[in-house]
C-alpha positions as CSV (number, residue, x, y, z in Angstrom):
1,X,0.0,0.0,-0.1
2,X,1.0,3.7,-0.6
3,X,0.1,6.8,1.1
4,X,-0.6,10.2,0.0
5,X,1.8,13.1,0.6
6,X,1.0,14.7,4.1
7,X,-1.4,11.7,4.9
8,X,-0.8,9.0,7.3
9,X,-3.6,6.8,6.0
10,X,-2.4,4.3,3.6
11,X,-4.4,4.1,0.2
12,X,-5.8,0.8,-0.8
13,X,-4.5,-0.7,-3.9
14,X,-8.1,-1.5,-5.5
15,X,-11.2,0.3,-4.9
16,X,-14.3,-2.0,-4.5
17,X,-16.9,-1.7,-7.3
18,X,-19.8,0.5,-6.8
19,X,-23.0,-1.7,-6.0
20,X,-25.4,-1.4,-9.0
21,X,-29.1,-0.1,-8.0
22,X,-32.0,-2.2,-9.2
23,X,-33.0,0.5,-11.6
24,X,-29.6,0.3,-13.5
25,X,-30.0,-3.5,-13.7
26,X,-33.8,-3.4,-14.9
27,X,-32.8,-0.9,-17.9
28,X,-29.7,-3.0,-18.9
29,X,-31.8,-6.0,-19.1
30,X,-34.4,-4.2,-21.0
31,X,-31.7,-2.7,-23.4
32,X,-30.0,-6.1,-23.8
33,X,-33.4,-7.8,-24.6
34,X,-34.3,-5.1,-27.3
35,X,-30.8,-5.9,-28.8
36,X,-31.3,-9.4,-28.8
37,X,-34.6,-9.1,-30.6
38,X,-33.1,-7.1,-32.9
39,X,-30.4,-9.4,-33.6
40,X,-32.7,-12.4,-33.9
41,X,-34.9,-10.4,-36.3
42,X,-32.0,-9.2,-38.4
43,X,-30.8,-12.9,-38.6
44,X,-34.2,-14.1,-39.8
45,X,-35.0,-16.5,-37.1
46,X,-38.7,-17.7,-38.2
47,X,-40.4,-16.6,-34.8
48,X,-39.2,-13.0,-35.2
49,X,-40.6,-11.7,-38.5
50,X,-43.9,-13.5,-37.5
51,X,-43.8,-11.5,-34.1
52,X,-43.1,-8.1,-35.8
53,X,-46.0,-9.0,-38.5
54,X,-48.5,-9.4,-35.5
55,X,-47.5,-6.4,-33.9
56,X,-48.2,-4.8,-37.1
57,X,-51.2,-6.2,-37.6
58,X,-52.2,-5.2,-34.1
59,X,-51.4,-1.9,-35.0
60,X,-53.0,-1.7,-38.0
61,X,-56.4,-3.0,-36.6
62,X,-56.4,-2.4,-33.0
63,X,-58.9,-3.8,-30.8
64,X,-62.3,-1.7,-30.1
65,X,-61.2,-0.6,-26.6
66,X,-57.6,0.8,-27.6
67,X,-59.2,3.0,-30.7
68,X,-59.7,6.7,-30.5
69,X,-63.4,7.4,-30.1
70,X,-64.8,8.7,-33.3
71,X,-67.3,11.4,-33.2
72,X,-67.6,14.9,-32.0
73,X,-64.0,16.5,-31.5
74,X,-65.7,19.6,-29.8
75,X,-65.5,17.5,-26.4
76,X,-61.6,17.5,-26.4
77,X,-61.7,21.3,-25.9
78,X,-63.6,21.2,-22.8
79,X,-60.4,20.1,-20.6
80,X,-58.1,22.9,-21.5
81,X,-61.0,25.5,-21.3
82,X,-61.9,24.3,-17.8
83,X,-58.2,24.4,-16.8
84,X,-57.6,27.9,-18.5
85,X,-60.5,29.5,-16.8
86,X,-59.9,27.6,-13.2
87,X,-56.4,29.1,-13.7
88,X,-57.3,32.5,-14.5
89,X,-59.7,32.7,-11.6
90,X,-57.5,31.9,-9.4
Protein backbone atom coordinates (compact mmCIF):
# COMPACT_ATOMS: atom_id res chain seq x y z
CA UNK A 1 0.00 0.00 0.00
CA UNK A 2 1.05 3.53 -0.66
CA UNK A 3 0.17 6.69 1.18
CA UNK A 4 -0.67 10.21 0.03
CA UNK A 5 1.63 13.13 0.68
CA UNK A 6 0.90 14.54 4.09
CA UNK A 7 -1.47 11.71 4.94
CA UNK A 8 -0.72 8.98 7.41
CA UNK A 9 -3.56 6.80 6.14
CA UNK A 10 -2.52 4.24 3.51
CA UNK A 11 -4.43 4.16 0.23
CA UNK A 12 -5.97 0.85 -0.81
CA UNK A 13 -4.51 -0.68 -3.97
CA UNK A 14 -7.93 -1.43 -5.47
CA UNK A 15 -11.27 0.24 -4.96
CA UNK A 16 -14.36 -1.95 -4.49
CA UNK A 17 -16.76 -1.80 -7.42
CA UNK A 18 -19.84 0.34 -6.82
CA UNK A 19 -23.02 -1.60 -6.15
CA UNK A 20 -25.46 -1.35 -9.05
CA UNK A 21 -28.94 -0.20 -8.19
CA UNK A 22 -32.05 -2.13 -9.18
CA UNK A 23 -33.11 0.52 -11.69
CA UNK A 24 -29.77 0.29 -13.49
CA UNK A 25 -30.02 -3.48 -13.70
CA UNK A 26 -33.60 -3.36 -15.01
CA UNK A 27 -32.69 -0.83 -17.70
CA UNK A 28 -29.63 -2.86 -18.72
CA UNK A 29 -31.76 -5.99 -19.01
CA UNK A 30 -34.37 -4.16 -21.10
CA UNK A 31 -31.68 -2.77 -23.38
CA UNK A 32 -30.06 -6.17 -23.81
CA UNK A 33 -33.48 -7.71 -24.50
CA UNK A 34 -34.19 -5.17 -27.25
CA UNK A 35 -30.74 -5.74 -28.76
CA UNK A 36 -31.32 -9.52 -28.65
CA UNK A 37 -34.70 -9.15 -30.39
CA UNK A 38 -33.15 -6.99 -33.10
CA UNK A 39 -30.31 -9.45 -33.67
CA UNK A 40 -32.77 -12.33 -33.92
CA UNK A 41 -34.96 -10.30 -36.30
CA UNK A 42 -32.03 -9.36 -38.55
CA UNK A 43 -30.78 -12.97 -38.50
CA UNK A 44 -34.20 -14.06 -39.76
CA UNK A 45 -35.01 -16.53 -37.01
CA UNK A 46 -38.58 -17.67 -37.94
CA UNK A 47 -40.54 -16.54 -34.84
CA UNK A 48 -39.19 -12.97 -35.02
CA UNK A 49 -40.69 -11.86 -38.37
CA UNK A 50 -43.96 -13.49 -37.30
CA UNK A 51 -43.87 -11.55 -34.04
CA UNK A 52 -43.26 -8.24 -35.82
CA UNK A 53 -45.94 -9.06 -38.43
CA UNK A 54 -48.40 -9.71 -35.62
CA UNK A 55 -47.46 -6.42 -33.93
CA UNK A 56 -47.98 -4.64 -37.27
CA UNK A 57 -51.44 -6.20 -37.64
CA UNK A 58 -52.38 -5.11 -34.11
CA UNK A 59 -51.25 -1.55 -34.89
CA UNK A 60 -53.11 -1.48 -38.22
CA UNK A 61 -56.33 -2.91 -36.72
CA UNK A 62 -56.36 -2.21 -32.96
CA UNK A 63 -58.99 -3.73 -30.67
CA UNK A 64 -62.11 -1.64 -30.17
CA UNK A 65 -61.20 -0.73 -26.59
CA UNK A 66 -57.89 0.79 -27.81
CA UNK A 67 -59.29 2.85 -30.67
CA UNK A 68 -59.65 6.59 -30.49
CA UNK A 69 -63.35 7.45 -30.08
CA UNK A 70 -64.97 8.70 -33.25
CA UNK A 71 -67.51 11.45 -33.19
CA UNK A 72 -67.56 15.00 -32.01
CA UNK A 73 -64.12 16.45 -31.43
CA UNK A 74 -65.59 19.46 -29.64
CA UNK A 75 -65.53 17.64 -26.29
CA UNK A 76 -61.74 17.67 -26.48
CA UNK A 77 -61.81 21.43 -25.87
CA UNK A 78 -63.64 21.07 -22.53
CA UNK A 79 -60.56 20.11 -20.45
CA UNK A 80 -58.21 22.87 -21.64
CA UNK A 81 -60.95 25.49 -21.37
CA UNK A 82 -61.88 24.42 -17.82
CA UNK A 83 -58.21 24.40 -16.77
CA UNK A 84 -57.62 27.82 -18.36
CA UNK A 85 -60.67 29.37 -16.70
CA UNK A 86 -59.88 27.84 -13.31
CA UNK A 87 -56.24 29.03 -13.52
CA UNK A 88 -57.40 32.50 -14.59
CA UNK A 89 -59.86 32.73 -11.69
CA UNK A 90 -57.23 31.71 -9.17
